[in-house]
C-alpha positions as a LaTeX table, in Angstrom:
\begin{tabular}{lrrr}
\hline
Residue & $x$ (\AA) & $y$ (\AA) & $z$ (\AA) \\
\hline
Met1 & 0.00 & 0.00 & 0.00 \\
Thr2 & 1.12 & 3.53 & $-0.75$ \\
Val3 & 0.45 & 6.38 & 1.67 \\
Leu4 & 1.07 & 9.90 & 0.42 \\
Gln5 & 1.65 & 13.23 & 2.12 \\
Pro6 & $-1.37$ & 15.54 & 2.28 \\
Ala7 & $-2.04$ & 17.47 & $-0.93$ \\
Leu8 & $-0.08$ & 20.73 & $-1.21$ \\
Ser9 & 1.84 & 19.92 & 2.00 \\
Asp10 & 5.04 & 20.79 & 0.13 \\
Leu11 & 3.86 & 24.42 & 0.07 \\
Gly12 & 3.54 & 24.58 & 3.86 \\
Glu13 & 1.64 & 27.57 & 5.21 \\
Asp14 & 1.84 & 29.27 & 1.78 \\
Ala15 & $-0.95$ & 26.97 & 0.53 \\
Ala16 & $-3.41$ & 28.76 & 2.81 \\
Thr17 & $-2.65$ & 32.13 & 1.24 \\
Leu18 & $-2.91$ & 31.28 & $-2.47$ \\
Ala19 & $-5.41$ & 33.70 & $-4.01$ \\
Gly20 & $-8.66$ & 32.03 & $-5.06$ \\
Leu21 & $-7.76$ & 28.63 & $-3.60$ \\
Val22 & $-10.71$ & 27.15 & $-1.71$ \\
Arg23 & $-9.89$ & 23.97 & 0.20 \\
Ile24 & $-11.59$ & 22.27 & 3.11 \\
Glu25 & $-8.52$ & 23.01 & 5.26 \\
Thr26 & $-8.88$ & 26.77 & 4.76 \\
His27 & $-12.63$ & 27.07 & 4.11 \\
Pro28 & $-14.67$ & 24.64 & 6.24 \\
Arg29 & $-18.10$ & 23.69 & 4.93 \\
Pro30 & $-19.97$ & 26.52 & 6.75 \\
Val31 & $-17.59$ & 29.04 & 5.13 \\
Ala32 & $-17.47$ & 27.42 & 1.67 \\
Thr33 & $-21.22$ & 26.83 & 1.26 \\
Pro34 & $-22.09$ & 30.55 & 0.96 \\
Leu35 & $-19.22$ & 30.97 & $-1.52$ \\
Val36 & $-20.62$ & 28.21 & $-3.72$ \\
Leu37 & $-24.21$ & 29.41 & $-3.39$ \\
Asp38 & $-23.13$ & 32.93 & $-4.31$ \\
Lys39 & $-21.91$ & 31.59 & $-7.66$ \\
Leu40 & $-25.28$ & 29.98 & $-8.44$ \\
Arg41 & $-28.19$ & 31.93 & $-9.90$ \\
Ser42 & $-31.35$ & 31.10 & $-8.04$ \\
Val43 & $-33.47$ & 31.82 & $-11.12$ \\
Tyr44 & $-32.11$ & 28.76 & $-12.96$ \\
Pro45 & $-32.99$ & 25.32 & $-11.58$ \\
His46 & $-29.99$ & 23.01 & $-11.27$ \\
Asp47 & $-31.51$ & 20.39 & $-13.59$ \\
Gln48 & $-32.12$ & 23.00 & $-16.30$ \\
Ile49 & $-28.45$ & 23.97 & $-16.32$ \\
Tyr50 & $-26.70$ & 20.66 & $-15.71$ \\
Gly51 & $-29.19$ & 17.85 & $-16.25$ \\
Glu52 & $-27.44$ & 14.67 & $-15.16$ \\
Phe53 & $-23.98$ & 16.19 & $-15.61$ \\
Cys54 & $-21.93$ & 18.95 & $-14.03$ \\
Pro55 & $-19.40$ & 20.29 & $-16.55$ \\
Val56 & $-16.33$ & 22.10 & $-15.30$ \\
Gln57 & $-13.64$ & 23.49 & $-17.53$ \\
Gly58 & $-10.59$ & 25.59 & $-16.98$ \\
Tyr59 & $-7.26$ & 26.67 & $-18.32$ \\
Val60 & $-4.04$ & 25.21 & $-16.99$ \\
Asp61 & $-0.90$ & 27.11 & $-17.97$ \\
Ala62 & 1.30 & 24.04 & $-18.44$ \\
Pro63 & 2.36 & 21.69 & $-21.24$ \\
Pro64 & $-0.58$ & 19.37 & $-22.06$ \\
Arg65 & 1.47 & 16.17 & $-21.66$ \\
Glu66 & 2.61 & 17.25 & $-18.19$ \\
Val67 & $-0.99$ & 18.03 & $-17.24$ \\
Phe68 & $-2.01$ & 14.54 & $-18.42$ \\
Asp69 & 0.85 & 12.87 & $-16.53$ \\
Trp70 & $-0.10$ & 14.76 & $-13.37$ \\
Leu71 & $-3.81$ & 13.92 & $-13.68$ \\
Ala72 & $-3.07$ & 10.24 & $-14.36$ \\
His73 & $-1.74$ & 9.83 & $-10.80$ \\
Thr74 & $-4.88$ & 9.16 & $-8.71$ \\
Pro75 & $-3.84$ & 10.91 & $-5.47$ \\
Val76 & $-3.58$ & 14.31 & $-7.20$ \\
Ala77 & $-7.37$ & 14.43 & $-6.89$ \\
Gly78 & $-6.50$ & 15.60 & $-3.39$ \\
Glu79 & $-4.91$ & 18.66 & $-4.99$ \\
Trp80 & $-7.67$ & 19.70 & $-7.40$ \\
Ser81 & $-10.72$ & 18.65 & $-5.37$ \\
Tyr82 & $-12.22$ & 20.59 & $-2.48$ \\
Ser83 & $-12.61$ & 17.79 & 0.03 \\
Leu84 & $-10.91$ & 14.51 & $-1.02$ \\
Arg85 & $-7.94$ & 13.82 & 1.24 \\
Gly86 & $-5.74$ & 10.99 & 2.50 \\
Phe87 & $-5.45$ & 8.77 & $-0.57$ \\
Thr88 & $-4.21$ & 5.25 & 0.23 \\
Glu89 & $-3.92$ & 2.41 & $-2.25$ \\
Thr90 & $-6.04$ & $-0.59$ & $-1.26$ \\
Glu91 & $-4.99$ & $-4.23$ & $-1.45$ \\
Glu92 & $-6.56$ & $-4.31$ & $-4.91$ \\
Pro93 & $-4.01$ & $-2.84$ & $-7.35$ \\
Gly94 & $-5.10$ & 0.47 & $-8.84$ \\
Leu95 & $-7.98$ & 0.99 & $-6.40$ \\
Trp96 & $-7.51$ & 3.87 & $-3.98$ \\
Val97 & $-9.54$ & 4.96 & $-0.97$ \\
Ala98 & $-9.66$ & 8.47 & 0.43 \\
Gln99 & $-11.79$ & 10.46 & 2.84 \\
Asp100 & $-14.41$ & 12.83 & 1.47 \\
Arg101 & $-14.27$ & 15.38 & 4.25 \\
Leu102 & $-17.59$ & 16.94 & 3.28 \\
Gly103 & $-19.30$ & 14.11 & 5.11 \\
Ala104 & $-18.53$ & 12.61 & 8.48 \\
Asp105 & $-16.54$ & 9.38 & 8.13 \\
Thr106 & $-17.18$ & 9.15 & 4.39 \\
Ala107 & $-14.83$ & 7.00 & 2.35 \\
Ile108 & $-14.56$ & 7.40 & $-1.42$ \\
Tyr109 & $-13.05$ & 4.74 & $-3.67$ \\
Val110 & $-11.29$ & 5.77 & $-6.87$ \\
Arg111 & $-9.82$ & 3.91 & $-9.83$ \\
Thr112 & $-8.10$ & 5.91 & $-12.56$ \\
Val113 & $-8.22$ & 4.91 & $-16.23$ \\
Ala114 & $-5.75$ & 6.94 & $-18.28$ \\
Ser115 & $-5.10$ & 6.90 & $-22.03$ \\
Pro116 & $-1.77$ & 8.47 & $-23.03$ \\
Glu117 & $-2.72$ & 8.45 & $-26.73$ \\
Ser118 & $-5.80$ & 10.63 & $-26.27$ \\
Met119 & $-4.61$ & 12.32 & $-23.04$ \\
Thr120 & $-7.81$ & 11.36 & $-21.24$ \\
Val121 & $-8.00$ & 10.55 & $-17.55$ \\
Asp122 & $-11.17$ & 9.12 & $-16.06$ \\
Tyr123 & $-11.63$ & 8.83 & $-12.31$ \\
His124 & $-14.17$ & 6.08 & $-11.58$ \\
Cys125 & $-15.52$ & 6.66 & $-8.05$ \\
Ala126 & $-18.09$ & 5.62 & $-5.47$ \\
Trp127 & $-18.68$ & 6.40 & $-1.83$ \\
Asp128 & $-18.46$ & 3.70 & 0.83 \\
Gln129 & $-17.72$ & 0.73 & $-1.46$ \\
Gly130 & $-15.12$ & $-0.09$ & $-4.11$ \\
Arg131 & $-16.85$ & $-2.64$ & $-6.32$ \\
His132 & $-19.41$ & $-0.60$ & $-8.24$ \\
Leu133 & $-17.72$ & 2.68 & $-9.20$ \\
Trp134 & $-20.77$ & 4.45 & $-10.58$ \\
Met135 & $-19.55$ & 8.06 & $-10.74$ \\
Ile136 & $-16.95$ & 9.15 & $-13.32$ \\
Tyr137 & $-14.95$ & 12.37 & $-13.53$ \\
Leu138 & $-13.87$ & 12.73 & $-17.18$ \\
Met139 & $-10.66$ & 14.75 & $-17.54$ \\
Arg140 & $-9.26$ & 15.87 & $-20.88$ \\
Ser141 & $-6.00$ & 17.62 & $-21.67$ \\
Ser142 & $-5.61$ & 18.95 & $-25.19$ \\
Thr143 & $-3.14$ & 20.85 & $-27.31$ \\
Pro144 & $-3.81$ & 24.00 & $-29.36$ \\
Arg145 & $-4.32$ & 21.95 & $-32.51$ \\
Trp146 & $-7.30$ & 20.24 & $-30.82$ \\
Ser147 & $-8.85$ & 23.43 & $-29.50$ \\
Ser148 & $-8.90$ & 26.93 & $-30.88$ \\
Thr149 & $-10.12$ & 28.54 & $-27.65$ \\
Ser150 & $-7.11$ & 28.12 & $-25.36$ \\
Pro151 & $-3.74$ & 26.37 & $-25.35$ \\
Val152 & $-4.58$ & 23.78 & $-22.69$ \\
Pro153 & $-8.29$ & 23.41 & $-21.99$ \\
Leu154 & $-9.03$ & 21.02 & $-19.18$ \\
Ser155 & $-12.51$ & 19.77 & $-18.55$ \\
Cys156 & $-14.23$ & 17.39 & $-16.27$ \\
Gly157 & $-17.85$ & 16.52 & $-16.33$ \\
\hline
\end{tabular}
């Protein structure tokens, strides 16, 4: 089993002062909830906007291959997610378990499927059990020739 240091621990106290960074360590749920709700428009029902999916996209100022290589390592989800922490590989190769700190004593199981050819990384997840991973975060890293809108679009949804 592999046990990793907490995400961003290499930054020390500086991680708490990064502009715009919202993490459970610096913004507990009672603080973060109003921030999230402030970004939502109450006039649009959630289902009308997202349906069954919740798309997220952003720009990462880094070479696409390096972004892919970084994403392909399961425990980095502790760096880009708000509340997933403490990734530990289980006895089953490739299956990791972490704590989702949004809930009390909530485990989340994650298996990563990465394709170097297409630079896709899919995180298959489920809470509280590791056999039926029903939720999937679909990550894509692309080069400028694949996208005319930005050099390295990154999306998950």
